Structures are given as C-alpha cells and as structure tokens.
All heavy atoms as an XYZ file, in Angstrom:
717
protein
N       0.865     -1.167      0.004
C       0.009      0.008     -0.001
C       0.894      1.224     -0.002
O       1.892      1.266      0.708
C      -0.881     -0.017      1.256
C      -1.753      1.163      1.399
S      -2.870      1.154      2.798
C      -2.425     -0.212      3.757
N       0.556      2.258     -0.786
C       1.303      3.478     -0.790
C       0.462      4.601     -0.286
O      -0.759      4.588     -0.400
C       1.799      3.773     -2.232
O       0.723      3.805     -3.094
N       1.090      5.604      0.277
C       0.387      6.768      0.826
C       0.448      7.864     -0.220
O       1.484      8.147     -0.800
C       1.057      7.223      2.121
C       1.085      6.212      3.236
C      -0.297      5.912      3.767
O      -1.107      6.829      3.928
O      -0.594      4.725      3.974
N      -0.723      8.519     -0.456
C      -0.786      9.656     -1.359
C      -1.656     10.728     -0.746
O      -2.570     10.467      0.013
C      -1.316      9.290     -2.734
C      -2.752      8.702     -2.644
C      -0.392      8.333     -3.456
C      -3.424      8.482     -3.960
N      -1.393     11.964     -1.054
C      -2.198     13.083     -0.621
C      -3.221     13.366     -1.704
O      -2.828     13.651     -2.812
C      -1.331     14.321     -0.359
C      -2.069     15.574      0.078
C      -2.623     15.361      1.480
C      -1.119     16.737      0.076
N      -4.505     13.278     -1.391
C      -5.518     13.521     -2.407
C      -6.516     14.562     -2.066
O      -7.337     14.936     -2.899
C      -6.263     12.227     -2.801
C      -7.117     11.743     -1.624
C      -5.333     11.166     -3.285
C      -8.196     10.773     -2.082
N      -6.539     15.091     -0.820
C      -7.580     16.029     -0.491
C      -7.030     17.179      0.362
O      -6.353     16.922      1.336
C      -8.719     15.340      0.265
C      -9.779     16.281      0.725
C     -10.795     16.655     -0.138
C      -9.774     16.833      1.980
C     -11.781     17.553      0.246
C     -10.762     17.731      2.397
C     -11.747     18.070      1.526
O     -12.724     18.955      1.913
N      -7.336     18.381     -0.032
C      -7.079     19.563      0.759
C      -8.322     20.440      0.664
O      -8.757     20.734     -0.453
C      -5.853     20.345      0.295
O      -4.744     19.465      0.310
C      -5.577     21.503      1.213
N      -8.903     20.849      1.776
C     -10.052     21.715      1.764
C      -9.748     23.061      1.133
O      -8.586     23.493      1.142
C     -10.614     21.920      3.190
N     -10.699     23.722      0.604
C     -10.509     25.015     -0.037
C      -9.887     26.023      0.918
O      -9.077     26.862      0.533
C     -11.852     25.549     -0.573
N     -10.255     25.921      2.211
C      -9.661     26.845      3.197
C      -8.305     26.377      3.717
O      -7.681     27.086      4.505
C     -10.627     27.052      4.388
C     -10.897     25.777      5.157
O     -10.261     24.737      4.887
O     -11.752     25.827      6.067
N      -7.842     25.213      3.237
C      -6.548     24.706      3.616
C      -6.420     24.078      4.973
O      -5.350     23.663      5.376
N      -7.518     23.964      5.716
C      -7.441     23.395      7.049
C      -7.389     21.877      7.149
O      -6.860     21.342      8.098
C      -8.617     23.899      7.916
C      -8.473     25.326      8.320
N      -8.999     26.347      7.601
C      -7.780     25.889      9.325
C      -8.680     27.512      8.173
N      -7.939     27.229      9.238
N      -7.955     21.172      6.205
C      -7.980     19.717      6.292
C      -7.141     19.119      5.155
O      -7.348     19.432      4.003
C      -9.432     19.192      6.125
C      -9.455     17.686      6.162
C     -10.290     19.729      7.253
N      -6.196     18.275      5.554
C      -5.424     17.518      4.590
C      -5.509     16.061      5.009
O      -5.482     15.764      6.197
C      -3.951     17.955      4.587
C      -3.736     19.315      4.012
C      -2.252     19.661      3.974
O      -1.409     18.820      4.319
O      -1.956     20.775      3.556
N      -5.671     15.168      4.045
C      -5.702     13.752      4.355
C      -4.648     13.013      3.552
O      -4.556     13.146      2.349
C      -7.089     13.148      3.972
C      -8.268     13.627      4.797
C      -9.533     12.988      4.228
C      -8.106     13.269      6.252
N      -3.839     12.243      4.258
C      -2.949     11.286      3.616
C      -3.770      9.973      3.594
O      -4.114      9.457      4.618
C      -1.672     11.074      4.437
C      -0.747     12.272      4.370
O      -0.630     12.849      3.230
O      -0.122     12.602      5.359
N      -4.098      9.524      2.443
C      -4.945      8.354      2.312
C      -4.192      7.181      1.759
O      -3.115      7.323      1.159
C      -6.183      8.638      1.434
C      -6.965      9.782      1.969
C      -5.771      8.881      0.013
N      -4.709      6.013      2.008
C      -4.095      4.787      1.507
C      -4.746      4.378      0.195
O      -5.955      4.462      0.025
C      -4.282      3.654      2.528
O      -3.695      4.035      3.746
N      -3.921      3.957     -0.714
C      -4.396      3.479     -2.010
C      -3.898      2.045     -2.161
O      -2.696      1.807     -2.158
C      -3.899      4.361     -3.151
C      -4.331      3.940     -4.551
C      -5.826      4.063     -4.734
C      -3.609      4.815     -5.581
N      -4.822      1.107     -2.282
C      -4.454     -0.312     -2.456
C      -5.356     -0.925     -3.507
O      -6.582     -0.850     -3.401
C      -4.586     -1.082     -1.140
N      -4.729     -1.458     -4.540
C      -5.486     -2.112     -5.619
C      -6.607     -1.180     -6.188
O      -7.748     -1.568     -6.350
C      -6.086     -3.436     -5.157
C      -5.055     -4.435     -4.729
C      -5.617     -5.716     -4.181
O      -6.788     -6.018     -4.494
O      -4.916     -6.431     -3.456
N      -6.184      0.052     -6.464
C      -7.050      1.048     -7.065
C      -8.264      1.449     -6.205
O      -9.263      1.972     -6.675
C      -7.523      0.625     -8.457
C      -6.355      0.468     -9.409
C      -6.811      0.093    -10.806
O      -7.982      0.359    -11.146
O      -6.008     -0.450    -11.579
N      -8.174      1.179     -4.908
C      -9.224      1.543     -3.988
C      -8.659      2.500     -2.923
O      -7.592      2.243     -2.353
C      -9.821      0.308     -3.266
O     -10.359     -0.545     -4.265
C     -10.892      0.680     -2.264
N      -9.345      3.591     -2.615
C      -8.985      4.499     -1.562
C      -9.516      3.980     -0.256
O     -10.658      3.563     -0.159
C      -9.549      5.918     -1.830
C      -9.277      6.852     -0.690
C      -8.956      6.477     -3.136
N      -8.677      4.006      0.787
C      -9.037      3.520      2.104
C      -8.848      4.653      3.147
O      -7.812      5.322      3.139
C      -8.176      2.347      2.523
C      -8.357      1.127      1.685
C      -7.732      0.832      0.518
C      -9.234      0.026      1.924
N      -8.167     -0.340      0.009
C      -9.076     -0.884      0.871
C     -10.138     -0.285      2.943
C      -9.792     -2.055      0.798
C     -10.829     -1.452      2.877
C     -10.680     -2.350      1.811
N      -9.833      4.861      3.979
C      -9.768      5.889      5.017
C     -10.086      5.270      6.372
O     -10.946      4.405      6.474
C     -10.769      6.993      4.770
C     -10.662      7.912      3.532
C     -11.757      8.947      3.492
C      -9.300      8.564      3.477
N      -9.412      5.765      7.406
C      -9.718      5.362      8.769
C     -10.926      6.172      9.260
O     -11.359      7.142      8.622
C      -8.513      5.628      9.683
O      -8.341      7.041      9.816
N     -11.421      5.782     10.391
C     -12.549      6.526     11.023
C     -12.156      7.981     11.271
O     -12.904      8.902     11.020
C     -12.953      5.798     12.330
C     -14.193      6.341     13.045
C     -15.421      6.191     12.162
C     -14.367      5.631     14.377
N     -10.929      8.169     11.770
C     -10.437      9.550     11.993
C     -10.395     10.346     10.714
O     -10.772     11.540     10.675
C      -9.040      9.528     12.614
C      -9.061      9.103     14.068
O     -10.091      9.192     14.757
N      -7.947      8.603     14.555
N      -9.961      9.762      9.626
C      -9.869     10.449      8.370
C     -11.234     10.794      7.826
O     -11.438     11.881      7.299
C      -9.094      9.632      7.336
C      -7.634      9.513      7.654
C      -6.911      8.545      6.747
O      -7.397      7.412      6.559
N      -5.756      8.938      6.238
N     -12.198      9.875      7.956
C     -13.564     10.190      7.513
C     -14.176     11.287      8.357
O     -14.889     12.166      7.822
C     -14.449      8.937      7.576
C     -14.209      8.001      6.421
S     -15.479      6.776      6.210
C     -15.012      5.626      7.464
N     -13.860     11.283      9.628
C     -14.350     12.352     10.511
C     -13.800     13.716     10.048
O     -14.553     14.707      9.963
C     -13.869     12.061     11.941
O     -14.215     13.073     12.799
N     -12.513     13.761      9.721
C     -11.898     14.978      9.218
C     -12.506     15.405      7.875
O     -12.831     16.559      7.672
C     -10.383     14.842      9.053
C      -9.661     14.757     10.367
O     -10.214     15.134     11.414
O      -8.491     14.297     10.388
N     -12.651     14.424      6.972
C     -13.145     14.713      5.613
C     -14.560     15.294      5.650
O     -14.846     16.265      4.945
C     -13.126     13.447      4.808
C     -13.673     13.527      3.359
C     -12.835     14.495      2.531
C     -13.690     12.164      2.728
N     -15.421     14.698      6.468
C     -16.834     15.123      6.467
C     -17.133     16.149      7.553
O     -18.249     16.648      7.642
C     -17.761     13.926      6.592
C     -17.667     13.006      5.421
C     -17.126     11.718      5.552
C     -18.124     13.409      4.182
C     -17.027     10.873      4.445
C     -18.014     12.582      3.076
C     -17.507     11.326      3.194
N     -16.144     16.508      8.391
C     -16.362     17.531      9.393
C     -17.380     17.095     10.456
O     -18.146     17.917     10.965
N     -17.372     15.826     10.804
C     -18.310     15.257     11.787
C     -17.517     14.583     12.896
O     -16.407     14.073     12.639
C     -19.274     14.282     11.154
C     -20.122     14.820     10.064
C     -21.234     15.646     10.645
N     -22.145     16.082      9.628
C     -22.676     17.256      9.547
N     -22.370     18.158     10.439
N     -23.505     17.564      8.588
N     -18.099     14.484     14.060
C     -17.493     13.775     15.175
C     -17.352     12.307     14.798
O     -18.184     11.754     14.091
C     -18.344     13.929     16.418
C     -17.650     13.414     17.651
O     -16.760     14.130     18.166
O     -17.978     12.266     18.045
N     -16.320     11.646     15.333
C     -16.088     10.225     15.064
C     -17.306      9.398     15.497
O     -17.612      8.419     14.796
C     -14.871      9.699     15.796
C     -13.562     10.100     15.153
C     -12.332      9.458     15.724
C     -12.465      8.873     17.107
N     -11.194      8.340     17.639
N     -17.973      9.791     16.543
C     -19.155      9.015     17.004
C     -20.292      9.024     15.981
O     -20.987      8.045     15.779
C     -19.648      9.515     18.352
O     -20.128     10.836     18.236
N     -20.417     10.146     15.252
C     -21.442     10.293     14.213
C     -21.107      9.344     13.052
O     -21.955      8.592     12.549
C     -21.574     11.722     13.711
C     -22.490     11.807     12.523
C     -22.062     12.601     14.857
N     -19.822      9.354     12.631
C     -19.383      8.503     11.542
C     -19.541      7.027     11.955
O     -20.056      6.184     11.170
C     -17.901      8.794     11.169
C     -17.728     10.272     10.727
C     -17.441      7.845     10.069
C     -18.422     10.665      9.495
N     -19.165      6.718     13.141
C     -19.240      5.342     13.650
C     -20.662      4.824     13.669
O     -20.951      3.715     13.245
C     -18.608      5.241     15.040
O     -18.642      3.937     15.516
N     -21.590      5.665     14.161
C     -23.038      5.255     14.164
C     -23.551      5.070     12.740
O     -24.292      4.130     12.477
C     -23.871      6.332     14.888
C     -23.858      6.187     16.393
C     -24.944      7.017     17.061
N     -24.946      8.423     16.635
C     -24.275      9.400     17.266
N     -23.510      9.117     18.309
N     -24.350     10.615     16.835
N     -23.157      5.952     11.860
C     -23.579      5.842     10.465
C     -23.070      4.510      9.839
O     -23.823      3.809      9.191
C     -23.055      7.042      9.649
C     -23.459      7.024      8.235
N     -24.758      7.185      7.814
C     -22.711      6.859      7.107
C     -24.790      7.111      6.474
N     -23.571      6.927      6.018
N     -21.830      4.200     10.072
C     -21.262      2.929      9.563
C     -21.962      1.754     10.180
O     -22.285      0.804      9.466
C     -19.774      2.859      9.834
C     -18.896      3.871      9.096
C     -17.456      3.867      9.634
C     -18.941      3.599      7.610
N     -22.217      1.798     11.465
C     -22.959      0.716     12.144
C     -24.286      0.457     11.483
O     -24.691     -0.669     11.239
C     -23.093      0.982     13.622
O     -21.876      0.958     14.282
N     -25.005      1.565     11.186
C     -26.341      1.454     10.545
C     -26.206      0.858      9.139
O     -27.043      0.028      8.758
C     -27.016      2.803     10.469
C     -27.468      3.318     11.812
O     -27.701      2.527     12.724
N     -27.598      4.604     11.966
N     -25.195      1.273      8.427
C     -24.975      0.709      7.049
C     -24.783     -0.778      7.102
O     -25.395     -1.503      6.313
C     -23.765      1.418      6.387
C     -24.095      2.841      5.988
C     -23.276      0.611      5.176
C     -22.910      3.652      5.553
N     -23.992     -1.227      8.061
C     -23.724     -2.659      8.164
C     -24.897     -3.426      8.743
O     -25.223     -4.552      8.339
C     -22.484     -2.921      8.973
C     -21.227     -2.308      8.378
C     -20.333     -1.598      9.177
C     -20.961     -2.429      7.015
C     -19.198     -1.037      8.630
C     -19.811     -1.842      6.475
C     -18.971     -1.145      7.268
N     -25.645     -2.792      9.654
C     -26.801     -3.436     10.268
C     -27.912     -3.720      9.267
O     -28.527     -4.781      9.282
C     -27.337     -2.589     11.397
C     -28.441     -3.212     12.224
C     -28.888     -2.393     13.394
O     -28.001     -1.862     14.082
O     -30.095     -2.229     13.583
N     -28.137     -2.779      8.341
C     -29.222     -2.981      7.372
C     -28.718     -3.668      6.088
O     -29.428     -3.786      5.123
C     -29.923     -1.657      7.016
C     -28.949     -0.677      6.332
C     -30.562     -1.031      8.240
C     -29.644      0.550      5.730
N     -27.450     -4.096      6.158
C     -26.802     -4.797      5.003
C     -26.774     -3.949      3.739
O     -26.791     -4.487      2.626
C     -27.508     -6.110      4.719
C     -27.305     -7.101      5.875
O     -26.236     -7.188      6.434
N     -28.394     -7.780      6.269
N     -26.640     -2.622      3.884
C     -26.456     -1.793      2.722
C     -25.079     -2.124      2.106
O     -24.914     -2.098      0.902
C     -26.504     -0.317      3.106
C     -26.385      0.614      1.982
C     -26.596      2.109      2.334
O     -27.078      2.382      3.437
O     -26.245      2.949      1.482
N     -24.124     -2.428      2.978
C     -22.810     -2.913      2.551
C     -22.408     -4.082      3.459
O     -22.839     -4.159      4.613
C     -21.759     -1.796      2.695
C     -21.874     -0.617      1.795
C     -20.872      0.448      2.192
C     -21.641     -1.018      0.329
N     -21.628     -4.991      2.928
C     -21.128     -6.148      3.674
C     -19.808     -5.720      4.302
O     -18.808     -5.424      3.577
C     -20.962     -7.356      2.769
C     -20.393     -8.548      3.548
C     -22.302     -7.719      2.141
N     -19.734     -5.734      5.610
C     -18.544     -5.260      6.336
C     -17.269     -5.933      5.901
O     -16.259     -5.234      5.659
C     -18.764     -5.410      7.843
C     -17.708     -4.790      8.669
C     -18.037     -4.858     10.163
C     -16.989     -4.079     10.965
N     -17.324     -4.058     12.385
N     -17.278     -7.186      5.731
C     -16.069     -7.939      5.378
C     -15.491     -7.517      4.010
O     -14.297     -7.679      3.778
C     -16.289     -9.445      5.374
C     -16.513    -10.001      6.754
O     -16.133     -9.326      7.741
O     -17.015    -11.145      6.864
N     -16.305     -6.962      3.156
C     -15.831     -6.587      1.836
C     -15.392     -5.112      1.743
O     -14.775     -4.726      0.737
C     -16.865     -6.906      0.763
O     -18.053     -6.102      0.984
N     -15.682     -4.343      2.794
C     -15.297     -2.884      2.687
C     -14.435     -2.395      3.867
O     -14.116     -1.223      3.976
C     -16.555     -1.981      2.556
C     -17.258     -2.215      1.257
C     -17.508     -2.153      3.736
N     -14.110     -3.320      4.771
C     -13.275     -2.958      5.927
C     -12.040     -3.857      5.965
O     -12.147     -5.059      5.771
C     -14.050     -3.145      7.281
C     -13.164     -2.740      8.442
C     -15.322     -2.283      7.287
N     -10.885     -3.249      6.185
C      -9.648     -3.989      6.264
C      -8.818     -3.408      7.421
O      -8.906     -2.223      7.738
C      -8.851     -3.929      4.999
N      -8.052     -4.232      8.080
C      -7.132     -3.733      9.107
C      -5.755     -3.538      8.536
O      -5.203     -4.428      7.870
C      -7.046     -4.763     10.254
C      -8.298     -4.836     11.086
C      -8.031     -5.515     12.399
C      -9.265     -5.590     13.229
N      -9.688     -4.331     13.772
N      -5.206     -2.329      8.709
C      -3.882     -2.001      8.231
C      -3.037     -1.526      9.424
O      -3.532     -0.908     10.343
C      -3.891     -0.855      7.218
C      -4.627     -1.177      5.917
C      -5.556     -0.320      5.398
C      -4.339     -2.334      5.231
C      -6.192     -0.583      4.205
C      -4.989     -2.616      4.032
C      -5.906     -1.760      3.513
N      -1.757     -1.864      9.403
C      -0.837     -1.402     10.438
C      -0.613      0.095     10.268
O      -0.350      0.557      9.136
C       0.481     -2.161     10.332
N      -0.750      0.830     11.365
C      -0.592      2.293     11.344
C       0.353      2.699     12.452
O       0.194      2.250     13.595
C      -1.977      2.977     11.535
O      -2.820      2.549     10.484
C      -1.814      4.482     11.487
N       1.317      3.522     12.162
C       2.240      4.008     13.191
C       1.661      5.291     13.781
O       1.420      6.262     13.077
C       3.630      4.308     12.560
O       4.107      3.119     11.923
C       4.626      4.729     13.636
N       1.520      5.277     15.082
C       0.985      6.414     15.817
C       2.086      7.414     16.131
O       3.274      7.174     15.941
C       0.314      5.951     17.120
N       1.678      8.579     16.651
C       2.624      9.633     16.986
C       3.637      9.179     18.012
O       4.780      9.654     18.045
C       1.871     10.864     17.489
N       3.248      8.196     18.857
C       4.189      7.689     19.889
C       5.135      6.629     19.331
O       5.946      6.099     20.054
C       3.410      7.105     21.073
C       2.524      5.895     20.677
O       2.566      5.451     19.528
O       1.788      5.429     21.554
N       5.049      6.365     18.042
C       5.973      5.430     17.376
C       5.500      3.979     17.420
O       6.112      3.121     16.813
N       4.407      3.706     18.134
C       3.905      2.338     18.229
C       3.075      2.041     16.987
O       2.459      2.938     16.396
C       3.026      2.176     19.468
C       3.858      2.271     20.770
C       2.938      2.072     21.972
C       3.725      2.228     23.250
N       2.878      2.124     24.431
N       3.029      0.771     16.604
C       2.268      0.351     15.463
C       0.955     -0.328     15.942
O       0.987     -1.189     16.816
C       3.057     -0.645     14.585
C       2.224     -1.181     13.450
C       4.339      0.002     14.052
N      -0.134      0.129     15.423
C      -1.454     -0.372     15.792
C      -2.158     -0.881     14.548
O      -1.974     -0.394     13.454
C      -2.303      0.748     16.429
C      -1.722      1.289     17.685
C      -0.910      2.424     17.672
C      -2.013      0.704     18.896
C      -0.338      2.955     18.833
C      -1.492      1.241     20.107
C      -0.670      2.346     20.051
O      -0.134      2.856     21.206
N      -3.038     -1.846     14.750
C      -3.930     -2.322     13.698
C      -5.186     -1.447     13.742
O      -5.849     -1.346     14.771
C      -4.334     -3.791     13.896
C      -3.211     -4.768     13.694
C      -2.985     -4.974     12.225
C      -1.971     -6.132     12.037
N      -1.821     -6.459     10.667
N      -5.479     -0.800     12.641
C      -6.624      0.151     12.577
C      -7.534     -0.279     11.445
O      -7.074     -0.671     10.381
C      -6.056      1.596     12.270
C      -7.182      2.565     12.105
C      -5.131      2.037     13.426
N      -8.833     -0.172     11.675
C      -9.810     -0.428     10.631
C      -9.768      0.709      9.623
O      -9.805      1.883      9.962
C     -11.249     -0.505     11.181
C     -11.532     -1.822     11.911
O     -10.754     -2.775     11.736
O     -12.546     -1.885     12.608
N      -9.723      0.300      8.342
C      -9.799      1.266      7.238
C     -10.995      0.845      6.386
O     -11.284     -0.332      6.250
C      -8.531      1.236      6.388
C      -7.424      2.082      6.968
C      -6.690      1.658      8.078
C      -7.152      3.349      6.436
C      -5.665      2.426      8.605
C      -6.138      4.135      6.973
C      -5.421      3.678      8.056
O      -4.431      4.472      8.574
N     -11.682      1.824      5.872
C     -12.916      1.598      5.118
C     -12.649      2.009      3.650
O     -12.092      3.044      3.382
C     -14.033      2.468      5.681
C     -14.261      2.141      7.167
C     -13.506      2.737      8.139
C     -15.219      1.204      7.532
C     -13.699      2.415      9.494
C     -15.440      0.877      8.859
C     -14.656      1.496      9.839
O     -14.844      1.152     11.167
N     -13.125      1.117      2.748
C     -12.907      1.406      1.315
C     -13.790      2.544      0.847
O     -14.743      2.910      1.536
C     -13.192      0.152      0.493
O     -14.584     -0.016      0.332
N     -13.483      3.061     -0.362
C     -14.254      4.163     -0.889
C     -15.728      3.805     -1.004
O     -16.610      4.667     -1.015
C     -13.680      4.623     -2.244
C     -13.906      3.644     -3.351
N     -13.142      2.515     -3.506
C     -14.835      3.621     -4.308
C     -13.579      1.840     -4.539
N     -14.574      2.474     -5.057
N     -16.061      2.497     -1.147
C     -17.446      2.106     -1.204
C     -18.226      2.502      0.064
O     -19.373      2.838      0.057
C     -17.578      0.563     -1.368
C     -17.100      0.119     -2.751
O     -17.162      0.945     -3.682
O     -16.771     -1.060     -2.871
N     -17.495      2.489      1.196
C     -18.140      2.798      2.504
C     -18.524      4.264      2.570
O     -19.640      4.627      2.872
C     -17.187      2.467      3.649
O     -16.680      1.166      3.478
C     -17.928      2.559      4.971
N     -17.570      5.161      2.303
C     -17.904      6.573      2.421
C     -18.613      7.096      1.202
O     -19.162      8.182      1.227
C     -16.708      7.436      2.845
C     -15.437      7.255      2.096
C     -15.171      8.003      0.949
C     -14.519      6.297      2.510
C     -13.962      7.816      0.288
C     -13.311      6.111      1.814
C     -13.036      6.887      0.707
N     -18.668      6.297      0.132
C     -19.480      6.627     -1.019
C     -20.876      6.091     -0.908
O     -21.765      6.455     -1.689
N     -21.099      5.167      0.015
C     -22.372      4.570      0.314
C     -23.025      3.922     -0.910
O     -24.183      4.151     -1.200
C     -23.324      5.530      0.956
S     -22.764      6.109      2.523
N     -22.265      3.103     -1.615
C     -22.823      2.357     -2.727
C     -23.692      1.205     -2.177
O     -23.381      0.638     -1.147
C     -21.715      1.786     -3.601
C     -20.945      2.801     -4.367
C     -19.922      2.154     -5.261
C     -19.109      3.218     -6.010
N     -18.105      2.595     -6.822
N     -24.709      0.839     -2.907
C     -25.557     -0.256     -2.497
C     -24.982     -1.586     -2.935
O     -24.228     -1.663     -3.896
C     -26.979     -0.065     -3.077
C     -27.671      1.096     -2.476
N     -28.347      1.064     -1.272
C     -27.766      2.395     -2.880
C     -28.825      2.258     -1.004
N     -28.485      3.076     -1.985
N     -25.424     -2.658     -2.230
C     -24.843     -4.005     -2.498
C     -25.537     -4.697     -3.650
O     -25.138     -5.752     -4.068
C     -24.931     -4.867     -1.256
O     -26.272     -4.926     -0.804
C     -24.032     -4.363     -0.149
N     -26.627     -4.203     -4.190
C     -27.353     -4.884     -5.271
C     -26.834     -4.535     -6.603
O     -25.938     -4.820     -7.158
C     -28.852     -4.622     -5.292
C     -29.180     -3.132     -5.150
O     -28.334     -2.290     -4.766
O     -30.330     -2.778     -5.418
C-alpha cells in the first residue's frame, strides 16, 4: 500500500494522507471524521447502521492496516474502502 495526498479543503485546514491499495482509496474513522467535518461518533453510528441494514457487507469494505501512531507504536486500525464513504448499495 502506498500513501498519497488527495484532499485539501478550499480553506486549507484539512489535509488527508490516504491509503491506495489495488485502485481503492481507504480511510480510517479519523480520516472520515476530518473529511466530512463530523465527530467520530457520528461516523461510527452511520457505519454501524450501514452494516446493520446490510447496505454494505462489512467484510468486503473494511480492512485492518498497520498504522504508526505519533508515539511510534504500530497499531492495527480499521480502514474503510471508498465504497463505504461513497455509500454504494450492494445490489
């Protein structure tokens, strides 16, 4: 997976380094929160609802990637494919 910068808000306040793997953009919950200007809890509830009603199948749009935190430790973090934040239907 390679990191690329693809989004900067018009006012310059939000920048996202996103993951690109196999021609799919992947964002973490924090990145989606920044992108849409919503609290992480709002994004998380929205995602839970999407998976609960089977609008999307979680196993096909969520992957765990190793992420290095500011403290230098590596954590496994859920990343969501562009299908998730684009809210495409499964049919």
